[in-house]
C-alpha positions as CSV (number, residue, x, y, z in Angstrom):
1,M,-2.3,-12.9,12.7
2,T,0.9,-13.8,14.4
3,T,3.7,-12.0,16.2
4,A,6.0,-13.3,13.5
5,R,3.9,-11.6,10.8
6,I,3.9,-8.3,12.7
7,T,7.7,-8.6,13.1
8,E,8.1,-9.2,9.3
9,L,5.9,-6.2,8.5
10,E,7.7,-4.0,10.9
11,A,11.0,-5.0,9.3
12,E,9.6,-4.1,5.9
13,H,8.5,-0.7,7.3
14,D,12.0,0.0,8.5
15,E,13.6,-1.3,5.2
16,L,11.4,0.5,2.7
17,V,12.8,4.1,3.0
18,L,13.7,6.1,-0.1
19,P,16.3,8.9,-0.3
20,A,13.8,11.1,-2.2
21,F,10.4,10.8,-4.0
22,D,8.9,13.1,-6.6
23,H,6.3,12.9,-9.4
24,A,8.9,11.2,-11.7
25,D,9.7,8.6,-9.0
26,A,6.0,7.9,-8.7
27,W,5.7,7.1,-12.4
28,R,8.9,5.0,-12.2
29,L,7.5,3.0,-9.2
30,G,4.1,2.7,-10.8
31,G,5.7,1.4,-14.0
32,I,7.7,-1.2,-12.1
33,I,4.6,-2.5,-10.3
34,T,2.4,-2.4,-13.4
35,A,5.1,-4.3,-15.4
36,A,5.3,-7.0,-12.7
37,A,1.5,-7.3,-12.5
38,L,1.2,-7.6,-16.3
39,S,3.9,-10.2,-16.4
40,A,2.1,-12.2,-13.8
41,G,-1.3,-11.8,-15.4
42,H,-2.7,-10.1,-12.4
43,R,-6.0,-8.2,-12.7
44,V,-5.2,-5.3,-10.4
45,A,-5.4,-1.6,-10.1
46,I,-2.4,0.3,-8.9
47,D,-2.4,3.8,-7.4
48,I,0.2,6.2,-5.9
49,R,-1.2,9.2,-4.2
50,R,-0.4,12.1,-1.9
51,P,-3.2,13.6,0.1
52,G,-5.4,15.3,-2.5
53,L,-3.3,14.3,-5.5
54,V,-3.1,11.1,-7.5
55,L,0.5,10.7,-8.9
56,F,0.0,7.4,-10.8
57,R,-2.9,5.2,-11.7
58,A,-3.2,2.0,-13.7
59,A,-6.3,-0.2,-14.0
60,L,-5.4,-3.5,-15.7
61,A,-7.8,-5.6,-17.7
62,G,-10.3,-7.3,-15.5
63,T,-10.4,-4.6,-12.7
64,T,-13.8,-3.3,-11.6
65,P,-15.0,-0.1,-9.8
66,D,-14.7,-2.1,-6.6
67,Q,-10.9,-1.7,-6.8
68,E,-11.3,2.1,-6.7
69,A,-13.2,1.9,-3.4
70,W,-10.6,-0.5,-1.9
71,I,-7.7,1.7,-3.1
72,A,-9.1,4.8,-1.6
73,A,-9.9,3.1,1.7
74,K,-6.5,1.4,2.0
75,A,-4.6,4.5,1.0
76,R,-6.6,6.6,3.5
77,T,-5.6,4.1,6.2
78,V,-1.9,4.4,5.3
79,L,-1.9,8.2,5.1
80,R,-3.6,8.4,8.5
81,L,-1.6,5.8,10.4
82,E,1.7,6.2,8.5
83,T,2.2,2.4,8.3
84,S,1.2,-0.2,5.8
85,S,-2.5,-1.2,5.8
86,A,-1.3,-4.9,6.4
87,L,0.7,-3.9,9.5
88,A,-2.2,-1.8,10.8
89,A,-4.6,-4.7,10.3
90,E,-2.3,-7.2,12.0
91,R,-1.7,-4.9,15.0
92,F,-5.4,-4.3,15.5
93,A,-6.2,-8.0,15.1
94,Q,-3.5,-9.0,17.6
95,S,-4.7,-6.5,20.2
96,G,-8.3,-7.5,19.8
97,V,-9.3,-3.9,18.8
98,D,-12.1,-3.6,16.2
99,A,-11.2,-0.2,14.9
100,A,-13.9,-0.3,12.2
101,G,-16.6,-1.5,14.6
102,M,-15.8,1.1,17.2
103,G,-16.0,3.9,14.6
104,W,-12.4,4.9,14.7
105,L,-11.5,3.6,11.2
106,P,-15.0,3.0,9.7
107,F,-15.3,1.0,6.5
108,P,-15.7,1.9,3.7
109,E,-13.8,5.2,4.4
110,Y,-10.9,3.1,5.8
111,A,-9.8,-0.5,5.1
112,L,-7.8,-2.7,7.4
113,A,-6.6,-5.0,4.6
114,G,-3.2,-5.4,3.0
115,G,-2.2,-3.8,-0.2
116,S,-1.2,-0.2,0.6
117,V,2.3,0.8,1.8
118,P,3.6,4.2,2.8
119,V,6.2,5.8,0.6
120,R,8.7,7.0,3.3
121,V,11.6,9.4,2.6
122,A,14.6,9.5,4.8
123,G,14.6,12.5,7.0
124,T,11.1,13.5,5.9
125,G,8.6,10.7,6.7
126,V,5.6,9.5,4.8
127,V,5.0,11.4,1.6
128,A,2.6,9.1,-0.3
129,A,0.8,5.8,-0.3
130,V,1.3,3.2,-3.0
131,T,-1.7,0.8,-3.3
132,A,-2.7,-2.3,-5.2
133,S,-6.1,-3.9,-5.3
134,G,-7.5,-6.9,-7.0
135,L,-5.6,-9.8,-5.5
136,S,-5.8,-11.2,-1.9
137,S,-4.7,-8.7,0.8
138,D,-1.4,-10.5,1.2
139,D,-0.7,-10.7,-2.6
140,D,-1.6,-7.0,-3.0
141,H,0.8,-6.2,-0.3
142,A,3.6,-8.4,-1.7
143,L,3.2,-6.8,-5.2
144,V,3.6,-3.3,-3.7
145,V,6.6,-4.3,-1.5
146,A,8.3,-5.9,-4.4
147,G,7.9,-2.8,-6.4
148,L,9.4,-0.6,-3.7
149,R,12.3,-3.0,-3.2
150,E,13.0,-2.8,-7.0
151,L,12.9,1.0,-7.0
152,I,15.3,1.1,-4.0
153,R,17.6,-1.4,-5.8
154,L,17.6,0.8,-8.9
155,W,18.4,4.0,-6.9
């Protein structure tokens, strides 16, 4: 938990903005992340959702029901705070606030762990959360960020 890490995550937040995002884009993004995970041999689950609606889901070999719980909690954090779960976790840690312990973001309903990133559309804001679970928090986050960067590159 460093100021440098928060600066890096804030820069990602500003960088990862799409011109649009619909159901087809969710499948495209999900496919990009899934292909990268398969290529690397990762045992992860990948989820893209809007409030109340799952747009994409993949559970690769080796995943467990535990990943479902983490995906739901990390995505709920993103959709509530409109920032990545990694950035939220770093900000709370740096400020010394125990958001879970004080009941504001109680676990297991919310998770302050990396791996979920908001899907932000220019001129609109956050429209979905894309989440990976199964690796370390940092690696889940990096997998999602790489997928968003690839989708933006292909746009």
